[in-house]
Structure formats: structure tokens, C-alpha cells
C-alpha positions in Angstrom: 137.2 7.2 131.8 140.5 5.9 133.1 140.5 4.6 136.4 143.5 6.8 137.9 143.6 4.4 141.1 145.5 0.6 140.8 143.8 0.1 137.1 145.6 -2.7 136.6 144.3 -4.7 140.2 140.5 -2.7 139.7 139.6 -4.3 136.4 140.7 -7.5 137.7 138.3 -7.4 140.7 135.8 -5.7 138.1 136.2 -8.3 135.3 135.8 -11.4 138.4 132.8 -9.4 139.6 131.2 -9.0 136.0 132.0 -12.9 135.9 130.3 -13.8 139.1 126.8 -12.7 137.7 126.5 -16.0 136.5 122.6 -17.4 135.9 121.3 -21.0 137.0 123.9 -23.1 136.0 126.1 -22.1 138.8 128.0 -25.1 139.6 129.2 -25.6 135.8 130.0 -21.4 135.6 132.0 -21.3 138.2 134.2 -24.0 137.6 135.1 -22.2 134.6 135.4 -18.6 135.9 138.9 -18.4 136.6 139.6 -19.2 132.7 136.9 -16.7 131.6 138.7 -13.8 134.2 142.0 -15.3 133.3 140.8 -14.3 129.3 139.5 -11.1 130.6 142.4 -9.8 132.6 144.4 -8.3 129.8 141.9 -7.0 128.6 140.8 -3.4 128.6 137.5 -2.0 130.6 135.7 1.3 129.7 134.0 2.7 132.6 131.4 5.6 131.8 129.4 7.5 133.7 128.2 10.9 134.7 130.6 11.7 137.7 133.6 9.6 139.4 134.1 10.7 142.9 137.4 9.6 144.4 137.3 9.7 148.0 140.9 8.8 149.6 140.0 9.0 153.7 137.2 6.9 152.8 139.7 4.2 150.5 136.5 4.6 147.6 136.5 5.2 144.2 132.1 6.0 143.1 130.8 6.1 139.3 127.7 7.9 139.4 124.8 8.0 136.9 124.3 5.9 133.9 127.4 3.8 134.9 128.5 1.7 132.2 132.0 -1.0 132.4 132.0 -2.5 129.2 134.8 -5.7 128.8 134.9 -7.5 125.5 131.6 -8.9 125.7 130.4 -8.4 129.2 128.3 -5.2 130.1 127.6 -3.9 133.9 124.9 -1.2 134.0 124.1 0.7 137.2 123.2 4.0 138.6 125.8 3.7 140.7 129.0 1.7 141.3 131.3 2.4 144.4 134.2 0.6 144.7 136.2 0.2 148.5 139.8 -0.5 148.7 141.6 -1.9 151.9 143.4 1.2 153.4 147.2 1.0 153.3 147.4 0.1 156.7 144.7 -3.0 156.7 147.0 -6.0 155.3 146.2 -8.1 152.3 147.4 -11.3 151.5 148.2 -10.4 148.2 149.2 -6.6 147.6 147.8 -6.3 144.8 144.0 -8.0 146.2 143.5 -4.2 147.4 139.7 -4.1 146.5 137.7 -4.5 149.7 134.0 -4.4 148.2 132.6 -3.7 145.4 128.4 -2.2 145.1 126.2 -1.4 142.5 123.2 0.0 143.3 119.9 0.6 141.8 118.9 -0.7 137.8 122.1 -3.1 138.4 122.0 -5.2 135.1 124.8 -7.6 133.7 125.1 -9.2 130.5 128.3 -11.6 129.1 126.8 -13.5 125.7 123.8 -15.1 127.2 124.2 -14.9 130.8 122.2 -12.0 132.2 121.5 -10.5 136.1 119.5 -8.1 137.3 119.1 -6.6 141.2 118.5 -3.5 142.6 121.4 -4.0 144.1 124.4 -6.0 143.9 127.1 -6.6 146.3 130.5 -8.2 146.3 133.1 -8.4 149.1 136.4 -9.8 148.2 137.7 -11.6 150.9 134.8 -14.1 151.8 134.1 -14.1 147.9 130.0 -13.7 148.4 128.6 -11.6 145.9 124.9 -10.7 146.9 121.8 -9.4 144.8 119.0 -8.3 146.2 115.8 -6.2 144.9 111.8 -6.7 144.5 113.1 -9.3 141.9 116.8 -10.0 141.2 117.1 -12.3 138.5 119.7 -14.5 137.3 119.2 -15.7 133.3 121.1 -18.5 130.9 119.5 -18.8 127.9 115.6 -19.2 128.6 116.9 -21.0 132.0 116.4 -18.6 135.3 116.1 -17.7 138.7 114.7 -15.3 140.9 114.0 -14.4 144.5 114.3 -11.1 147.0 117.8 -12.0 147.8 120.5 -14.2 145.4 123.6 -15.2 147.5 126.6 -16.7 145.5 129.0 -18.1 148.0 132.2 -18.8 145.7 134.6 -20.2 148.1 132.0 -23.0 148.5 130.6 -23.2 145.0 127.2 -22.6 146.2 124.4 -20.4 145.8 121.3 -19.5 148.3 118.1 -17.7 146.5 115.6 -16.5 149.0 112.1 -14.8 148.9 110.7 -12.3 151.3 107.7 -14.1 153.0 105.1 -12.6 150.5 106.6 -13.7 147.0 107.9 -17.0 146.5 111.4 -18.1 145.1 111.1 -18.8 141.3 113.1 -21.2 138.7 112.8 -22.3 135.2 115.5 -24.6 134.3 115.0 -25.7 130.6 117.2 -28.6 129.2 117.8 -27.1 126.1 119.9 -25.1 128.1 123.5 -27.0 127.9 125.5 -26.8 131.6 128.6 -25.4 129.9 127.1 -22.3 128.2 125.0 -21.4 132.0 
């Protein structure tokens, strides 16, 4: 399904969000994300779902039911993906930076090569470049290394991450030295 509203910009932002979902070697991966984003920027993105609803009054496009977004070797699966845009009244730094927020909900799974992420919900806000993964066991994996918790927050501008527990279960991580930092 082709995206009727701002397809190039939406593709780049969705690709960026897909690339943001990296694994335990967050610092190394974030330093390489820009080149990955550039590499995928002109590549086609295919989104399939059971239904798509565009709500111009809410500046939002929603893909519902068995959502699958594929670009090159990256795949995002979720029950629902909502893309919120800045309204034409709201000022943005760059005319092309129209995407305000992306929300993937229920059974969120992202795969790119050996990088994988799982969550009940993923929310990315473009202004502050923060990605929040939440769920019973939000998890980031690269190779055999992984980190999990109730809430995983990736602060892209600050090149840092925070993993939190829900107070009942603790944050868990496994860092395998055999997993190369460049691959993470």
C-alpha cells in the first residue's frame, strides 16, 4: 500500500524509527544510524495492513490490523501503527520534517539483520528524538546480547538509554563479548 500523504518524508521518518530500535550496543549503533538512514532513505517502503485510515482533522494516518512495514532488510510488525503530523498551522524547523510522532501498538516487533526489538508499545517523538518501548517485557537484542525491562527509553540527542523495571520484576541484561560492537 502506498502512503498518500508526504510519502518521501514518511518513509524517511519511519525508516529512522526502525533504525532507532537497536540493541544493547546502543552507543555504537546510534553513531552509525545516520549512515543507515541515508542508505535507506531512497529505498522503497512497503506497508501492508488490513485497513488504513487517514484523519486529516487529526493530522494522523493509522494502519490497523496485521501491520507490516518492510524496507530492505528491516521489518516492523504491529497490530496498529499511527503516524501523527504537525498541522499546517504548526511551525517546523524544516518543511519536510512534518512527522510529529509515531506510535506502534500491540505485538510490536522490529527486525533488521541481527537487531531485534519487542514491545507492547513503541512511541517515537521527532522533536526530542526520544523512543520509548514499553510492555511486560520490552526487549532489545543483538546477536545473543540483550536487555529487557518494563520501559526502555532511547534518548537519541543525548546518545543514551535508560531501562526501567515496574518494581515487581527487575531490569535484566546479557552482554556477550562475542557480539561485535559494530554489529550492535
